[in-house]
C-alpha positions as CSV (number, residue, x, y, z in Angstrom):
1,M,20.2,1.2,61.7
2,G,22.0,3.4,59.1
3,M,25.3,1.6,59.5
4,D,23.6,-1.9,59.4
5,E,21.1,-0.9,56.7
6,A,18.6,-2.3,59.3
7,S,15.0,-1.5,60.0
8,G,13.3,0.1,63.0
9,E,10.4,-2.3,62.4
10,R,12.6,-5.2,63.1
11,Q,14.3,-4.0,66.3
12,S,13.9,-6.1,69.4
13,R,15.4,-3.7,72.0
14,P,14.1,-1.1,72.0
15,S,10.8,-2.3,70.5
16,P,9.8,-1.2,67.0
17,D,6.9,0.9,68.5
18,V,9.3,2.8,70.7
19,V,11.8,3.4,67.9
20,L,9.2,4.6,65.4
21,R,7.4,6.7,67.9
22,R,10.6,8.5,68.8
23,L,11.5,9.0,65.2
24,H,8.1,10.5,64.5
25,E,8.6,12.9,67.4
26,V,11.7,14.3,65.7
27,D,11.5,18.0,64.7
28,E,12.2,17.6,61.0
29,V,13.0,21.2,60.3
30,M,15.5,21.3,63.2
31,C,17.0,18.0,62.1
32,R,17.5,19.3,58.6
33,K,19.2,22.4,59.9
34,K,21.5,20.4,62.1
35,V,22.5,18.0,59.3
36,E,23.2,21.0,57.0
37,K,25.3,22.6,59.7
38,L,27.3,19.4,60.0
39,N,27.7,19.2,56.3
40,E,29.1,22.8,56.3
41,W,31.6,21.8,59.0
42,I,32.7,18.9,56.9
43,L,33.0,21.2,53.8
44,E,35.4,23.5,55.8
45,L,37.5,20.6,56.9
46,L,37.9,19.0,53.5
47,F,38.6,22.1,51.3
48,S,41.0,24.9,51.8
49,S,39.7,26.8,48.7
50,E,36.2,28.1,48.2
51,E,36.5,27.8,44.4
52,L,34.9,24.4,43.9
53,V,33.1,22.4,41.2
54,I,29.4,21.7,42.1
55,A,26.7,19.7,40.5
56,I,22.9,19.6,41.0
57,D,20.8,16.6,40.2
58,F,17.5,14.9,41.0
59,T,16.9,11.4,42.3
60,I,13.6,9.6,42.9
61,L,13.2,7.0,45.7
62,P,10.4,4.4,45.1
63,Y,7.4,4.8,47.4
64,Y,5.0,1.9,48.2
65,G,1.8,3.3,49.6
66,E,-1.1,5.5,48.9
67,E,-1.2,8.5,46.7
68,N,0.1,11.8,48.1
69,P,0.3,15.2,46.6
70,M,4.0,15.4,47.1
71,L,4.7,12.2,45.3
72,V,5.9,12.1,41.6
73,S,5.2,9.5,38.9
74,D,7.9,7.5,37.3
75,S,7.3,4.3,35.4
76,R,11.0,3.3,35.7
77,L,10.7,2.7,39.4
78,P,10.8,-1.0,40.6
79,G,7.4,-2.3,41.6
80,T,5.7,1.1,41.7
81,N,5.2,4.2,39.7
82,L,5.2,6.5,42.7
83,G,8.3,8.0,44.1
84,I,9.8,10.7,46.5
85,K,11.8,13.1,44.4
86,F,14.9,14.8,45.9
87,A,17.1,17.6,44.6
88,V,20.7,17.2,45.6
89,L,23.5,19.7,45.7
90,S,27.0,18.2,45.6
91,V,30.6,19.3,45.6
92,V,32.3,17.0,43.0
93,E,36.0,17.7,43.4
94,E,38.3,14.7,42.7
95,G,38.5,12.3,45.6
96,K,36.3,14.5,47.8
97,T,32.6,14.4,46.7
98,I,30.1,15.3,49.3
99,N,26.4,16.2,49.4
100,L,25.8,19.7,50.8
101,K,22.0,19.9,50.7
102,A,19.1,17.7,49.7
103,R,15.4,18.5,49.8
104,Q,12.2,16.9,48.6
105,V,10.8,18.3,45.4
106,G,7.1,18.4,44.6
107,P,5.6,17.3,41.2
108,F,4.7,20.9,40.2
109,E,7.9,22.6,41.2
110,S,10.0,24.0,38.3
111,K,13.6,22.9,37.9
112,V,14.6,26.5,37.6
113,S,13.2,27.5,41.0
114,V,15.0,24.6,42.6
115,L,18.2,25.5,40.7
116,E,17.9,29.1,42.0
117,E,17.4,27.9,45.6
118,L,20.3,25.5,45.6
119,L,22.7,28.0,43.9
120,D,21.8,30.6,46.5
121,Y,22.6,28.1,49.2
122,A,25.9,27.1,47.5
123,E,27.0,30.7,47.1
124,K,26.6,31.3,50.8
125,L,29.2,28.6,51.5
126,L,31.6,28.7,48.6
127,D,32.5,30.3,45.3
128,P,31.4,27.9,42.6
129,R,34.0,27.9,39.8
130,L,31.9,25.6,37.7
131,V,28.3,24.2,37.7
132,L,27.6,20.9,36.0
133,L,24.0,20.1,35.1
134,D,22.4,17.4,33.1
135,R,20.3,17.7,30.0
136,G,17.2,18.3,32.0
137,F,18.4,21.9,32.7
138,Y,18.8,22.7,29.0
139,S,16.3,25.6,28.8
140,V,16.3,29.3,28.3
141,E,15.2,29.9,31.9
142,A,18.0,27.8,33.4
143,I,20.7,29.4,31.1
144,R,19.4,32.9,32.0
145,E,19.6,32.1,35.7
146,L,23.1,30.8,35.4
147,K,24.3,33.7,33.2
148,S,22.8,36.3,35.6
149,R,25.1,35.0,38.3
150,N,28.2,35.0,36.1
151,T,28.6,31.4,36.9
152,G,30.5,29.1,34.6
153,F,28.4,26.1,33.5
154,I,28.4,23.1,31.2
155,I,25.2,21.4,30.1
156,P,24.7,18.6,27.4
157,A,22.7,20.1,24.6
158,K,19.4,18.5,23.6
159,K,19.6,17.1,20.1
160,T,16.9,19.3,18.7
161,N,16.6,19.6,14.9
162,P,18.9,22.6,14.7
163,V,21.5,20.9,16.9
164,E,21.2,17.7,14.9
165,K,21.9,19.6,11.7
166,I,25.0,21.2,13.2
167,C,26.2,17.8,14.4
168,K,25.8,16.3,11.0
169,K,27.7,19.1,9.4
170,F,30.5,18.7,11.9
171,K,30.7,15.0,11.3
172,K,31.1,15.7,7.5
173,G,33.9,18.2,8.3
174,E,31.9,21.2,7.0
175,I,32.1,23.2,10.3
176,S,34.4,23.5,13.3
177,S,33.8,22.0,16.7
178,E,33.0,25.4,18.3
179,T,30.3,27.8,17.3
180,D,28.0,30.5,18.7
181,Y,24.5,29.2,19.2
182,T,21.1,30.6,20.3
183,V,18.9,28.5,22.6
184,S,15.3,29.4,21.9
185,G,12.1,28.7,24.0
186,T,8.8,30.1,25.0
187,K,10.6,32.5,27.4
188,G,12.9,34.0,24.8
189,E,16.4,33.3,23.6
190,E,19.9,33.0,25.2
191,E,23.3,33.1,23.5
192,V,25.7,30.3,24.4
193,R,28.7,28.5,22.9
194,L,28.0,25.1,21.4
195,L,30.9,22.7,21.6
196,L,31.0,19.4,19.7
197,T,33.1,16.3,20.7
198,E,33.5,12.9,19.1
199,K,33.3,9.6,21.0
200,E,33.9,6.1,19.6
201,T,31.1,3.7,20.6
202,E,30.0,0.2,19.5
203,N,27.7,1.8,17.0
204,G,30.5,4.0,15.5
205,T,31.4,7.6,16.1
206,E,28.9,9.6,18.2
207,I,28.8,13.4,18.4
208,H,28.3,14.8,21.9
209,P,27.2,18.5,22.0
210,F,27.6,20.7,25.0
211,I,26.6,24.3,25.8
212,T,28.6,26.6,28.0
213,N,29.4,30.2,28.7
214,L,33.1,29.5,29.2
215,T,36.0,30.1,26.9
216,I,37.2,26.5,26.7
217,D,37.7,24.0,23.9
218,P,35.4,21.0,23.3
219,D,37.8,18.4,24.8
220,E,38.2,20.4,28.0
221,A,34.4,20.8,28.3
222,S,33.9,17.0,27.8
223,E,36.6,16.2,30.4
224,N,35.1,18.7,32.9
225,Y,31.6,17.4,32.4
226,S,32.9,13.8,33.0
227,W,33.3,14.9,36.6
228,R,29.5,15.0,36.9
229,W,29.4,11.2,37.2
230,R,30.6,11.9,40.8
231,I,27.2,13.2,41.8
232,E,25.7,9.9,40.6
233,T,28.1,8.3,43.1
234,N,27.0,10.8,45.7
235,I,23.4,9.8,45.2
236,R,24.1,6.0,45.0
237,E,26.7,5.5,47.7
238,P,24.5,6.8,50.6
239,E,22.4,3.7,50.1
240,K,25.1,1.9,52.1
241,F,24.0,4.0,55.1
242,K,20.3,4.3,54.7
243,P,18.0,2.5,57.2
244,F,15.4,0.2,55.6
245,T,11.7,0.8,56.3
246,T,8.3,-0.4,55.2
247,S,6.6,2.7,56.7
248,R,4.4,4.9,54.4
249,S,5.5,8.0,56.3
250,M,7.3,10.4,54.0
251,K,8.6,12.2,57.0
252,L,10.4,9.1,58.1
253,R,11.8,8.4,54.6
254,R,13.0,12.0,54.4
255,L,14.8,11.6,57.8
256,Y,16.4,8.4,56.7
257,F,17.6,10.0,53.5
258,L,19.2,12.9,55.5
259,V,20.9,10.4,57.9
260,S,22.3,8.4,55.0
261,I,23.8,11.6,53.4
262,L,25.3,12.6,56.7
263,L,26.9,9.2,57.3
264,Y,28.2,9.2,53.7
265,N,29.8,12.7,54.2
266,L,31.5,11.6,57.4
267,W,32.9,8.6,55.5
268,I,34.3,10.9,52.8
269,L,35.8,13.1,55.6
270,T,37.6,10.1,57.1
271,R,39.0,9.2,53.7
272,N,40.1,12.8,53.0
273,G,40.8,12.0,49.3
274,K,42.4,8.6,50.0
275,E,41.1,5.1,49.1
276,H,40.6,4.0,52.6
277,P,38.8,3.4,54.9
278,R,36.3,1.3,52.9
279,G,32.6,1.6,53.7
280,H,32.6,-1.4,56.0
281,E,35.8,-0.2,57.8
282,F,34.2,3.2,58.4
283,K,31.1,1.5,59.9
284,D,33.2,-0.6,62.3
285,W,35.2,2.5,63.4
286,L,32.1,4.6,63.9
287,K,30.5,1.9,66.0
288,I,33.5,2.0,68.3
289,E,33.2,5.8,68.5
290,L,29.5,5.6,69.3
291,I,30.1,3.1,72.1
292,S,32.8,5.4,73.5
293,F,30.4,8.3,73.3
294,K,27.7,6.3,75.2
295,V,30.2,5.4,77.9
296,L,31.5,9.0,78.3
297,K,28.0,10.4,78.2
298,K,27.3,8.7,81.5
299,D,29.6,11.2,83.2
300,K,28.0,14.5,82.0
301,N,30.8,16.5,83.7
302,E,33.4,14.8,81.6
303,R,34.4,16.7,78.6
304,L,34.3,14.7,75.3
305,P,37.8,14.5,73.8
306,T,38.8,14.8,70.2
307,L,39.6,11.3,69.0
308,P,42.1,10.6,66.3
309,L,40.9,8.9,63.1
310,N,43.7,6.3,63.6
311,T,41.3,4.7,66.1
312,L,40.8,2.5,63.1
313,R,44.1,0.9,64.0
314,K,42.4,-0.6,67.0
315,L,40.3,-2.7,64.6
316,P,41.6,-6.1,63.5
317,K,44.7,-5.6,61.3
318,T,44.3,-5.8,57.6
319,K,46.4,-5.0,54.6
320,N,44.5,-1.8,54.2
321,S,46.0,1.6,55.0
322,Y,44.1,4.1,57.1
323,P,44.1,7.9,57.3
324,D,47.2,9.4,58.8
325,D,47.6,10.2,62.5
326,R,47.3,13.9,62.1
327,E,43.6,13.9,61.1
328,T,41.0,14.1,63.9
329,L,37.3,14.0,64.1
330,P,35.3,15.3,67.2
331,A,33.8,12.4,69.1
């Protein structure tokens, strides 16, 4: 269903009732652990270094059904103002962007507590050399959490009145593009570096302010932060692998979201930084592997082999190139 973006409710064999009953019987906690274990395995195969750039972001999936305490409100959603909110932790290295962990977030959870949890998880697996966060994390509490870990970070600054005044002075050439700055809030103050960059737009020159704890120049900060768009891709692209459902069950929707992330990560693994296989090519290859697995599973005594990724070559020939013969993926 994930590969075809199909629906369990529209299956003929097995029947929709059977499919949905089996899915509802799935142990969600165990499923999440298994998916995260597979994601960790993919991480080890893709990266030789543990010093990686990570990003944390939120996404909201529209929900069409009755009110539920775990749902959030968002007027931007299509056809509904109710949604299921997920926090997503991603590695955003060039050509190799994968989702390590995703979990549902309740309407009353603080962003800082979610940030702390996901950073704890990331630090068990790797050594984050840089954390990229959106403007929603611009707060004293989030900055304090990041600084307490000695973790390098870049966050777009909110254009508060003090920041706006600094931007105007910079635009007039009265101050430099780098300055020490104090972020204030109800929980106190935190010292950071404020970096200002200029960008030409249809409306003229815009000033983009960033805060960081790193000793880097504004252009470098802007370039590094541009990597963050990859987490947007990480959140959008799994839609290619997500089963469709009309069910009101949030458990089912959470499972589908996990499945889509896993399939997406496997796709990134087969690409290994290359342009191919495309999404549809990966789906065709994976179908062949699943058929092979089904056939081999009939003989429980037969050990499953490690199949080369160039199984793709068995598909109808195209002008596209595929991963080289040395890469393998357990059946």
